[in-house]
N, C-alpha and C positions, 0 to 999 in steps of 0.2 A: 504494499500500499504506499503511495506517495503522497504526502501532504504538503501543500504550497500555499503560499500568500501571493496574490497578483496585485500590484499596484496599478491603477487605471487613471488615465487622464482623459476628460471629456472635452469637447469643443468649448471655447471659451464664450461664446456668446449664449446669454440668458441662461447661465450654469445650472440654477436650481432646476429649472424646467427640463433641460436636456438631461441632467443626471437622473432625474426621475423616470424619464423615458428609458434611459440605459438600464435603471433598476428593474423596470417592468420586464425588459427582455431577459435580464440575467435571472430572474425568479424561475424562468422556465427551463433553466438548465440544471440538469440531474447532479452534475460534479459540483456545483457550488453549494457550500454548506452554510456560509455567512456572508453578509454583505454590510460594509460598514462604511458611512460617510465620514471623510476626514478633511482637515484644513491643510494647506501646504502646497507643495508642487504637485501632487495628485489629488484626485477627488474622491475615490473610492478605493477601499481595500476589500480584496475577495479572497475568501479562505476556500480551498478546494481539496478534494481527495479523488485520486485516481488509482487504478490498478498498477499501472507502471508509467515509465516515462514516456514511452510511445504514446499512451492515451492522453498523458498530460500535454505534450506537444500537439496533439489532435485537438483537445479542447481550446488551447490558446489560439492556434491558427484557424481552425475550422468553425469554432464557436464564438469564443470573446471577440476577436479582433474583427469578426465581421458584423458585429452589432454597430448600427449607425451612430455616430457621435462620439465613438472612442477613438482617440487620436494616437495614444500611445499606451502601452504596457510594459510592466517590468515584473518578471515573476521569481520569486525566492523560493527556493525548494528547502523544506524543514530538514536539517541535518539530524536532528535528535529531539525528542520530547522528555524531559525529565520526568519521573514517574509522578512526583509531587505535583507538577505543573498540570497533568492530566485531571487531577482531583480538583484543582482551583479553577479550571477555565470552563467548566459546565455550568 
């Protein structure tokens, strides 16, 4: 199982409206487990799980990046989750 966080940047015009449109599309993708709006260089952080790296690649290129108004993504693959952290994040 591969866990990852993907940082998503939306188009800059009318950001809140655009990000809400992106959110609605993201809700339909099975690999996405959590969606969080953030401030800063990126607009959304997406937590995902896939069976392997091949599926993660397919998710990013065939699903996420094809959503209108997404201009950039950066994916961070989880290296290790400490056991105690698992209990605290639910």
